[in-house]
N, C-alpha and C positions, 0 to 999 in steps of 0.2 A: 506494499500499500505505501503512496507516495505520502512524503511526510506532510505537504498542505494538505491534503484530503484528511488525514488522522486528526488534524488539529481542527479543522472547521468542522469534521462530525464530533469532537469532544465538544466544540463552543455551542454545536448545534442541541448537545444532549444537555448543556447545563443552562443555554437559554431555554430549552422546552421544560426544563426543572423549574426555572423561576416562573416561567409562565404559568405553568399547571400549577403551583403552588399559591400563587396568587387568585387565578379562579377559579379553585377547585378549593382552597383554604383547606390542604389535608396534605400530610406529610408522604403518604405512601405512594403515590405516582412520581413525586419529585424522587424518591429514594429512588427506584426504579430508574427514573433517567440519570441519577447520577451514577449506579452501579454500572449501568450503560457505558456512560464514560469513562471510570475507571477500568471496566476491560476493553475498551478500544486503546487504552493506552497501554494496558499491560499484553494485551495477545497481540496488536499490530505493532509493536515498538519496533524499533530500527536492527537491523540484523548487525551484528560485530563480524567483522571482516578481517581475516589475518592475511597477511604474505605469507604465501606457500615457503617453505624452505629452500634456500636457493635460488629463489626466484628475483631478489633483490641483488645479485651479484653482477658487478659491471653492468648495472644499467644506466644507459645516459639519460640525464634528466631531461634532454630537448626529444628523445622518442617518447617519452610520459608525455610531453607536451603537447607534442604533435598528434598522440593517441588519441588524448582529451579534448584537442580540438576536433577532430573527425568521430569521435564519440561522445559528445556535450553531457551524456546523461551519466558518464562512468567515473568512479571516484578514481583517486589516486590509487590506492589499493587493487582494484580491479584491474587498473591499466598497469601497474606492474607485474600483476599476474599475467596478463595476456602477453605482455612483451616478453617478460622473463620465461615463459613456458616453452 
């Protein structure tokens, strides 16, 4: 899940919780929306990336920069792993 979408969904759940609390004057529905927001943050968190052993040995920084220009969504770790393999 993209980072912006994840935070947008969390914000939407929290906003829905606030509106539900004001309109319904109860805590149950806002608690459910709040739980959804926590679950979205927990289950769709960012993935931890690691450079594979030996992938970074002798990599040219210019090659990493060029790879990231060709693949704008790629992280530095992804570029190093792609070039180093």
